[in-house]
C-alpha positions as CSV (number, residue, x, y, z in Angstrom):
1,X,0.0,0.0,0.0
2,X,1.5,3.3,-1.1
3,X,1.1,6.5,0.8
4,X,1.3,9.8,-0.9
5,X,2.9,12.9,0.6
6,X,-0.5,14.5,0.8
7,X,-1.6,11.6,3.1
8,X,1.3,12.0,5.5
9,X,1.2,14.0,8.7
10,X,3.8,16.8,9.1
11,X,5.8,14.6,11.5
12,X,5.8,11.6,9.2
13,X,7.0,13.8,6.3
14,X,9.7,15.3,8.5
15,X,10.9,11.8,9.6
16,X,11.0,10.6,6.0
17,X,13.0,13.6,4.9
18,X,15.4,13.2,7.8
19,X,16.0,9.5,7.2
20,X,16.5,10.1,3.5
21,X,19.0,12.9,4.1
22,X,20.9,10.8,6.6
23,X,21.1,7.9,4.2
24,X,22.3,10.0,1.4
25,X,25.0,11.7,3.5
26,X,26.2,8.3,4.7
27,X,26.2,7.1,1.1
28,X,28.2,10.1,-0.1
29,X,30.5,10.7,2.8
30,X,30.7,7.2,4.4
31,X,32.4,6.7,7.7
32,X,35.7,8.7,7.8
33,X,37.0,6.4,10.5
34,X,36.1,3.2,8.7
35,X,39.1,0.8,8.5
36,X,41.1,2.8,11.1
37,X,42.3,1.0,14.3
38,X,41.5,2.5,17.7
39,X,44.6,3.0,19.9
40,X,44.9,0.7,22.8
41,X,44.9,3.6,25.3
42,X,41.7,5.0,23.8
43,X,39.9,1.6,23.9
44,X,40.9,1.1,27.5
45,X,39.7,4.6,28.5
46,X,36.3,4.0,26.7
47,X,35.9,0.6,28.5
48,X,36.6,2.3,31.9
49,X,34.1,5.0,31.1
50,X,31.5,2.4,30.1
51,X,32.0,0.5,33.3
52,X,31.7,3.7,35.4
53,X,28.5,4.6,33.7
54,X,27.0,1.1,34.2
55,X,28.0,1.4,37.9
56,X,26.3,4.8,38.2
57,X,29.6,6.5,38.9
58,X,29.5,8.7,35.8
59,X,26.8,10.2,33.6
60,X,23.4,11.6,34.2
61,X,20.0,9.8,33.7
62,X,18.3,10.9,30.5
63,X,15.1,11.8,32.4
64,X,17.1,14.2,34.6
65,X,18.6,15.9,31.6
66,X,15.2,16.3,29.9
67,X,13.8,17.8,33.1
68,X,16.8,20.1,33.7
69,X,16.6,21.4,30.2
70,X,12.8,21.8,30.3
71,X,12.3,19.5,27.3
72,X,9.2,17.8,28.8
């Protein structure tokens, strides 16, 4: 079943345009870091940060950020 642009809501059209633009940019530009190796020190730091976030030692809950910024 096909849907025409006239049948879409404003939000549906916006989402479709965003997805299309993102896909095209990825197609044209690709991932500039693709194929590069991550340094051991960077990998270790990222893993430490991930563990700290999981343990609640780092980061801020999404809901708190939304409320603090008044995005509710």
